[in-house]
N, C-alpha and C positions, 0 to 999 in steps of 0.2 A: 664829686658826682661819680667819677670813675670808680673810686673805692666803694661807694655805696652800691653801685651797679654790680661790681664784682662780688660783693658780699651777698647781694640779693640773688645772683645767679647760683650761688653755692649753698645758701642757707635753706633750711627747711622751715615749714610753717611753725614747728615747735620752737625753733630758735628765734623766729620773729616775735612770737608771743611774749618772750622774756623782755622785750624792749617796750618803752613807752609809746603812746600813740603818735607823737611827733616823729620819733625815729622810725616807726613802722611805716608811716605815710611817706617819709623822705626816701626810705629804702625801696618801697614799691614804685614810687614815682621815677626814681633813677633807673630802676630795673626796666620799667615799661619804656622809658625813653631810649635806653640802650637796645631793647628788643625791637623797637620801631626802627631805629637806625640800622640795625642788623638786617631786618626784613627788607628795608629799602635797598640796602647794599646788595643783598642777594638777588633782588628783583632786577636791578640795573646791571648787575654782573651777568645775569642770565640774558638780558637784552643785548649786552655787548657781545657775549658769546654767540648768541643766535645770529646777529647781524654779521659778525666777523667771519664765522666759520660756516654756519648753515646756509646763509644767503650769499654774501659777497664771495666768500672763499670757494664754495661749490660752483657758483656762477662763473668765476674766473677759471676754475679747473675745467668746467664743461666747455667754455669758450676756447680755451687753449687746445683741448682735445679735438674740437671741431675744426680749428684752424690746421692742426696737424693732419687730420683726415682729408681735408680739402686741398692740402698743399700740392700733392702730385697732379691733381686735376687742374688747379690754378696755374701751376708751372707749365703744363702742356699747352693750355690755351694762351698763356702769356707769350710763350715762344712763337706761337702762330701769329699773334698780333705783332710781335717784334719783327718777324720776318717780313710781314706786309708793310709795316711802317718803314723799315730799312729800304725796301724796294721803292716806296713812294719818294723817299728822300733822294735816292739815286736818280730816278727818272726826272725829277723836277729840276735837276741841274742842266738838263738839255736846252733850256731856253723857253722863251714865251710862245714859240710856235708849237709846243707840245699840246696835243689834243687829249681830252678826257678819255676817249676810247683807247688811246695808246697807253695811258696810265693804267687803266683797268686790264688791258692786255698783258702788261708787264707784271701786274700783281697776280693775275690768274695763272700766269706761268709758274709762279712760286707757290701760291696758296689758292686753292679753288674758292670761289665766292661763297659756296655753301658752308665750307669749313670756317671761313672768316666770320660769317654771321653767327654760327654756333659759338665761336670763341668770344665774340663780343657779348652775346647773351649770357654766357657762363661767367665771364669776368664781371659783368655788370651785376649779376646776382650775388657773387661771392665777395666782391670788394665794396666797402661802404662808400656812400657818396662823398664828394670832395669836402662838403661842409660838416661832415660827421667827425667826432673825435674817436680816440682809440677804445673808449669804453662803451661804445654804442651797442655792440653785440652782448656784452655782459649785462648791461642795463635792461636789454630786451628780455633776457632770461630771468632777471630779477622780477620784472613785471608779471611774468607768468607764474611766479611762486607766491602770489598774494595770499593764498590759503594758509601759508605757514605762519603769518603774522597777523592776519586780520582779527583773530580772536582776542589777543591781548591788547591790540591797538585801540580797541573800543573802550577799554577801561583804564589804560595806563595813566593818562593825564588826569583822570577823575579820581583815581585812588592815591596817586603820588602828587604832591604839590611841587611844581617846578617853578623856578625863577630864571631870569636870563638877563644878560647885559645887552648893550646896544647891538652887538654883533649877532646874538642869538635870538633876539626878540621876534623877528619875522618867522624863523623856523619853529619856535615854540608856539606862536599863534596858529600857524598852519597845522601843527601837530594836534592842537586842541580841537580843531575843526574836523579832524579825520573821523571821529565817531559818528558825526552826522552824515558824512559822505559814505561811510561803510554800512550805514543802516540799510537793511534789505529793501526798505520801502523807497529808497532814493534810487531811481532807475536812470534818470537823465541828469547829467552833470555838464554845466557850461562854464565858460571862462569867468562868469560872474560869481561862481561858487568857489573859486580857488584863488590862490595868490600867484599870478603869472610871473611875478618877479623872481620867484624861487626856481622856475623852470628854465634851466640854462643848458647849453651844449647839446648833446645828443638826446637829452630828455625832451627837448621841444618836439623833435620828430616823433617820439613815442607817446607824448601826452596829448598834443594838439592834433586830432584827426577825427574825421566824421565816422560815427559808428551806426549800425543798423537801427538802434533805438532812438536815433535823432540827437544823441549826445555829441558834443564837439570836443569833449575831453575824455581820454581814457582814464577811468577812475583808478584802475590797478597801477598803471604807470605813474600817475601822480602820487599815489600813496607811497610807492617805493621811493620816488624822488624826495618826498618830504621826510620819510624815515631815514634815508641815508644822510641827508643834511642834518637832521636832528641828532643822529648818532655822532656825526663829525663834530658838531658843536658841543655835544655832551662830553666827548673825549677831551676837548680843549677847555672844558668848564665854562664855555660861553652860555651853556644851559646847565643848570645845576638843580639838585634836590636839597631843600633846606634841612629835612629830617635825616639825611644820609650822613654817614661819617666819612665815606670815601669820595662821594660825588657831590659834595657840598660846594658852596661858593668859596673859591680860594681867597677872595677879598674880605670874607666875613670876619676874619680875625686880625686884619690889618688895623693898626691904630692911626688916628688922625686927630689933629687939633689938640685940645687940652689933654686928652688921654695919651697922645704920643709924647707930649712935653713932659708929662708926669713919669712915663715909663722909660724915656730916652736915657736919663742918667743911670739908673740901675742896670739897664741893658748893656750900655757901653762899658760900665764897670765890670759886669760879669764876663763880657766878651773880651775885656782888656783892650778896648779900642778907643782911640781919641775921638772927640766930637768932630773935629775937622779931619776928614779923611786925606787931606793933602799930604800931611807928613807921612802917613802910612804908605800912600801910593809912591811917594818919592823914595821911601826905603825899599819898596818892592822893585822900583825901577833900577835902583843901584844894585840890588842883589841879582836881578836878571842880567844886567850889564856885566857884572863880574863873572857870573856863571858862563855866559856866552864866551867871554874872553878866555876863561880857564879851559873850557872844552876845546875851543879853537886852537889854543896853544899846545894842548896835549894830543890833538888829533893826528899829527904827523910823527909822533914819537914811537919808538919800538915798544911792542906789546900792547898798543892801543889801536885796535883795528876798527876805526871809525872813519867813514868817508862820506862825501857828498858828491853826487853825480851832477851832470850838466843841467838836469831838470830841477835841481834843488832837493832831491830826495835823499834823506839821511839813511845810511846803511851801517848797521852795527853787527859785527860778526858774532856768531854763536859761541858761547863759552864751551871749551873742550872739557870733557869729564876727566877728573883726576883719577889715576889708577889707584885701586885699593892696595894699601901696603900690606905686607905679610903679617905685620903685628895686628892689624885690624881684623884680618881673617881669623887669626889665632884667637883673638879676644872674643869674637863672635861665637866660635865653637865652644870656648870655655864657659861663656855665659849661658849658652843654650844647654850645656850639660849640667849646669848648676841650678837651673830652674826646676822647681818641684812639679810633679805631675799631680794636679788637684782638679777636682770637679768644680764647675762654676758655682753650684750652691755652697760648697765649702768656702770658696773664695768670698762670696757675698757675706756669709756668716762671720768670717774673720774680719772683714772690713767693718761690719756692724759692731763688732766687739772693740775695735780700735777707734772707731769714729762714732760715738753714740748719737751725735747730732744727725747722722744719716737716717737712722731708724726713727728718731723723734720727729723728723720732717713729715712722715706719713701720718697726717691727722685725718679725721673723718670730715665729711662734707659739712658737718655742723660745727667744725672747729675743735672738737674734743680729741683728747689723746686716748688711744686704745688701752683698755684694761684687760684684753684677752691674754690668756696664758700662752707663752711661746709665740707671741705675735711676730717676732723677728723671723721665726722659721716659716710662717705663712707668707710673709712679705718676700723672703728669699725664694720660695717656691714659685710665687706668682711672677716675680721678676725674671726668673729662669725660663718659665714657660713663654713669657712674652718676648724675651730677648732671642730665644732660639726658634720662636715661631712654631712650636711643636704642640700647642694646645695644652690643656691641663690634665689630660689622662695620664701622661707619663709621670707626673709629679704627685698625683693623688695616691694616698696610702691609707687604706681602710684600717681602722683601729688606732691610728695616731690622730688625736684631736686637731693638732695644728695643720694636718695635711688632709683632712676630710674634704670632700668636694663642696659641701655646704659652707665650711669655713673659708675655703679659697674663693668661692663665689662672693661671699660677704665682703672679704677684704678687697677684691678687685672693684666691686661696685661702690664701696664707701671710702676707700683709703688711697687707691691708685688713680691719679689724674694728672693732667699736664701741670697743674699748679704744684702738686706735691713732688712731682719729678724735679721741677725747677728748684724747689726748696731743698730737696735732698742732694742735688748736684753741687750746691754751693759749698758745703763742708768738704766734699771730696776735692774740689778745686783748691781750697785753702790747704788741705793736707798735702796735695801734690806739690804745691809751691814750697813746702817746708823740707822736701827731700833735697839732700845735698847735691845730688847729680842734676836735678832739675834746676837748682839755683846756679850751677856751673854753666848751664846752657844759656842762661840769660836772665834778665830781670822781669820778664813777663810784660814788657812794654812795647814789643813788636808783635803785632797780630796780623793774621791773614784770614780772609773771608772768601769762601768759594762755595759754589753750588753743586749738588749732586742731583741728577735727574732720575725720577722713578716713574715707571708706568703704573697707573692706577686701573686695575681690571674691573672696577665696579663704577656705575654712573655716579658722578659727583659734580656739583656746581663749581668746585674749586679746581677742576682740572681743565687743561687746554690741549688742543691737538698741536703737534709739531712733528713733522715727518722725519726731521733730522735726528731727534732724540727718542721719539716714542713710536715711530713707524705709523701704522694705521690706528694706533690707540691714542689715549689721552694720558696726561701725566702731570706731575707737580715737580717743583724744584725745592730741595732741602738745603737752605743756606746754613753753613756751619762755620763757626769761628774757632780758630786755634791761635796759640801764641808760642813763644819760644820756651815755654815751660810745660805745656800740656795741650790736650785736645778736649773738645766738647765744652768749651766755655759758654757757648750760647748758640741758638739755632732758631730758624724760622721757616715755616712752610710757605712758599710763594706759588701762586697759581701759574700753572704751565711753565713756560720757559721765557718769561719776560725779562727785560733788562733789570738787573738787580742793584742798580747804583744807589737808589734811595733806601731800599731794603737793607743794604749793607750798613748804613748808618744806624738803622733801627736795631740791627743785631748787635752792633758795637755798644749801644747804650742799654740794651735789654739783656745783657749777658747774665748768666747764672751766678758768676763769681769771678774772682781775679781782679787785678788792678785795671783801671781804664787805660787802654793802649795809647801810646804817644805816636806810634807809626802804624798806619794801615796799609797793608799790601793786598792787592786784588789782581784779577786778570782783566783782560780787555772787556769782558762782559759787564763789569762793574764800573767802567770808565765813563766819565761825563765831565764836561767843562764846569758845569754848575757844582758838581760834587767837590771839585778842588776848592771853590769858595766856601762851601758849607763846612767841609772838614777843617779848613783853616780857621773859620770863625769858632769852631768847637775846640780849638786848641790842640789839634793833632796834625801830623804830616800825612800826606796822601802820596803813595808811591805805586801807581798801577804798573803792572808789567805788560806793556802794550805789545801785541803780536804783529801789528801792522805799522811799525814805525815809519817805513818809507812812504806810507800814504798820509802821514801827518804833516801839517803845515806849521812851520816855526813862526813865532811872533817876536817882535822887538818893540821897545819903547823909545830908545834913544837912536839917533842917527850916527852910527859908529861903524867902523870897519872891523868885522869879525872874521876876516880871512875867508876860509872855505865855508864857514857857517853863514856867511852873508847871503848866499843863495838859498840856504835852508830857511833862515829867519827873514823871509821876504814879506811877512805880514807886519803891518804898522798899527800899533795901538795909539789912538789919539785920545789922551787923557783930558784935554781941554774940551773936546766934543762931548765926551761922557759927562764931564762936570756940568756943561751947559744943559744937557738933557735932563739931568737930575735936579737942576735948579728950578725946573718947571714943576717939580713935585717935592717941595721942601719938607712936607710932613714925613716922608720916608727917606729923606736924603742920606742920613747917616749910615744905617746898616746896608741899604740897597747899594750905595756906592762901593762899600767894601766888598759886597758880593760881586 
């Protein structure tokens, strides 16, 4: 289905006519299903972006600014009240014979009664009531921005078919009732028209109140209450869209019963796992025990600057940079002098001559090979213009057919795409691995994946705001994979600056070329406990370079004395408890327990 959809997205009507009716119908069906899922993904991505940034994000920012603005006034009036209460506590120690007029006389000597009333009124206005939660002010601002979402809420649940598990059923049902409540003809809303069980915390004060039109429910506040809960359940996949690829039911592809029994054997063989996870867990327990003993034994030796403080925080000293030897400096100068000065188009043409598979990878959208004369010259010119971001004017040359503007425009539109770039990158990676110097650096089995942030200056659904990386703009993350032989093995564009732990695995398996790595190295942004299990099941080692090691909590399985590391490894993994929990779900027992 994926291959048919990919072909359908690239093929032309002329190419489809060459196939038989059954192939045509299958291709069109797969393409339409793909486009439907893509459209639903884009719609829900926009909903997530709207709720996270335009509604909740801006409401939180406005609330924080208002708190900062009111802080001097609140501090002044709080100091007045504190002085009055302190005086009250002092005079009450005089005994039971103290009269009320004497108390007021003592307080008036410190704070005039008029100022005290003003302070009480101001603090009561600025400070939320005792039963309110910390999000009350932010939620009140959300209720005032109903116009931002009322338009698409009327059609969201009618255009997209949603499902829900037991946790999200109530929120989905309330979401489906919103179009009726948002109808302009519905003026009066009472408790009978809503689901009161969804209204909790500070939403109660905002939703349940009498309005001039006789309504006992604030329609705008209730709408925002339902929307935020629906969004929360959607993020957790308690609510899902069946037609979506990203927001679908995570349980939809889990096997159970006879299907699981049929797939269990091949799956465990492919993953090289035993059916009974007890032996594997025992082996992991032994390896962890030996590793803790080894590190604890070497922690006090010379040259190993590892320590554990009284709170059990592990500290590892930074590695000192080795000084560059004079021979390296001399070698760098000699190599730089030996490098020829060539233009980028000349370099591309030379590579095409040595690696003919590179040029052959640029096929048309219909799948055919170009028969244009000097096609390699046109491709080199287009790649140069795109790589240098200079446009096509500097590479256009009138009178040379391969460099005419019409030829370059035709090549860009029909031969240069993300798919052909991927196909062309593979032969280059293979040729890089054949170079003797690259082979001396390593076997290509140790790979690193990291992300680069880019600001996107034009509106796009695939961007996200992040003040740390993009300032006041929006941007994307470009995840790139390198190994110990070369760079540019694979890449993926990720929306905004989200955690890239699962995208890291996607990049490793969708690389353009090179051997599959045995060791994956990432930074803290790609770290996740679940990723350790996934990478292990995939037959690779995961070695994240954690920047916050002192904040990590160590875990052990066996009750043993690990010296100074005993304070660090204070967490205890109970394998028997995990085993008992999974016994209640025998259909997914094997792989889940390994995870």
